[in-house]
C-alpha positions, 0 to 999 in steps of 0.5 A: 487507465483512468482508475490507475491515475486515480490510485496513484493521485490517492496514493500521493495525496495520502502521503502528503496528509501523513496517512501513508507509510512505506518501507517494510519495517514500517508497514509490518510495524503499522500492521502489528500495531493495528494502524494499517487499514490496507497494505499495497505491494508492488507487483514486481516485489520478490515472492518472498516479500509478498508471501510475508505481506500476505501472511502478515495481513491475513493473521492480522486481518488487514487487506492486501492488494498486489498492484503496480510496480516498484518504480511507479508506487515510488514516483507516485509519492515523490520517492525512489523505489517503494515496494510496500505501503500501509494506508493509515486512514480508513477513508483512504483505504476504502476508497483505494480498495474500491478502485483497486478491485475494479 
């Protein structure tokens, strides 16, 4: 449970520091432009959405993790429902990958 809170806090911190983008179109743009260091997709996203991000991230060699749910992710960054995030800063991405893989 502690790592879950750390992950949500890091997402909120990244959002406030403008090191995070959300929304399908913006995340796809970040992946294509090479700005994304990590993509996080909600576990309760549709299968098509998960496949889309897995395929794009595989092609552009960006790590992707399926984690949390839409409501929880949105709440962490002070917004409504969020299905996907792209982390735009290397340090945040590295720490999040470490926590998500525990």
